[in-house]
C-alpha positions as CSV (number, residue, x, y, z in Angstrom):
1,M,40.8,42.9,12.1
2,D,42.0,46.2,13.6
3,R,39.8,49.1,14.4
4,K,40.8,51.1,11.4
5,E,39.7,48.3,9.1
6,L,36.5,47.8,11.0
7,R,35.6,51.5,10.8
8,R,36.4,51.4,7.0
9,N,34.1,48.4,6.6
10,Q,31.3,50.0,8.6
11,V,31.5,53.3,6.6
12,F,31.5,51.4,3.4
13,G,28.5,49.4,4.6
14,I,26.7,52.5,5.6
15,V,27.2,54.1,2.2
16,I,26.1,51.0,0.3
17,G,23.1,50.7,2.7
18,L,22.1,54.3,2.0
19,I,22.3,53.6,-1.7
20,G,20.4,50.3,-1.4
21,G,17.7,52.0,0.8
22,L,17.2,54.7,-1.8
23,M,17.0,52.1,-4.6
24,A,14.6,49.9,-2.6
25,G,12.4,52.9,-1.8
26,N,12.3,53.9,-5.5
27,F,11.5,50.4,-6.6
28,W,8.9,49.7,-4.0
29,P,7.0,53.0,-3.2
30,V,5.1,51.3,-0.4
31,I,8.2,51.3,1.8
32,P,8.7,55.1,2.0
33,A,4.9,55.5,2.3
34,A,5.0,53.3,5.4
35,I,8.1,54.6,7.1
36,T,9.0,57.9,5.3
37,W,12.2,58.5,3.4
38,G,14.1,59.3,6.5
39,G,13.2,55.9,7.9
40,V,14.3,54.3,4.6
41,L,17.7,56.0,4.8
42,L,18.1,55.1,8.5
43,W,17.2,51.5,8.0
44,G,19.5,51.2,5.0
45,A,22.4,52.7,7.0
46,A,21.7,50.5,10.0
47,I,21.6,47.3,7.9
48,G,24.7,48.4,6.0
49,A,26.7,49.0,9.2
50,L,25.5,45.7,10.5
51,L,26.8,43.9,7.4
52,G,30.0,45.9,7.5
53,S,30.8,44.6,11.0
54,L,29.9,40.9,10.6
55,A,33.4,39.9,11.3
56,Q,33.1,41.4,14.8
57,F,29.9,39.5,15.3
58,E,31.8,36.3,14.6
59,R,34.4,37.2,17.2
60,A,31.8,37.9,19.8
61,G,30.0,34.6,19.1
62,R,33.3,32.8,19.4
63,M,33.8,34.3,22.8
64,L,30.4,33.0,23.9
65,T,30.4,29.5,22.3
66,R,34.1,28.7,22.2
67,S,33.4,27.1,18.9
68,E,35.5,27.4,15.7
69,N,32.4,27.3,13.4
70,R,32.2,30.8,12.0
71,T,28.6,30.5,10.8
72,F,27.4,29.3,14.1
73,N,29.3,32.0,16.0
74,T,27.8,34.7,13.7
75,I,24.3,33.5,14.2
76,V,24.7,33.3,18.0
77,A,26.1,36.8,18.1
78,L,23.3,38.2,15.9
79,C,20.7,36.6,18.1
80,I,21.9,38.4,21.2
81,P,20.6,41.9,20.2
82,L,17.4,40.4,18.9
83,G,16.9,38.6,22.2
84,L,17.5,41.7,24.2
85,I,15.0,43.6,22.0
86,A,12.4,40.8,22.6
87,V,13.0,40.9,26.4
88,L,12.7,44.7,26.4
89,G,9.5,44.5,24.4
90,L,8.0,42.0,26.8
91,L,8.9,44.2,29.7
92,L,7.3,47.2,28.2
93,R,4.1,45.2,27.5
94,W,4.1,43.9,31.0
95,M,4.6,47.4,32.5
96,Q,1.5,48.8,30.6
């Protein structure tokens, strides 16, 4: 996948995520009450961009695991940012 196609997928994912966030916020009013409409739109865009770049996550996972299993590679690559967030959260709690 070249960069042009990746950007196109990410923009398409962001647009679909924004629409999905608006629909979810209208369907479940508790969501915008908890995180505001701006938060709903930002989360929708972030999730859409993430889904638009899943192929790149598979490539990053393949570089780490050297496996040809696409599902496993994608899961490994998606766990890396979550692990970094967890480590940063633990560091922030420890520093308080």
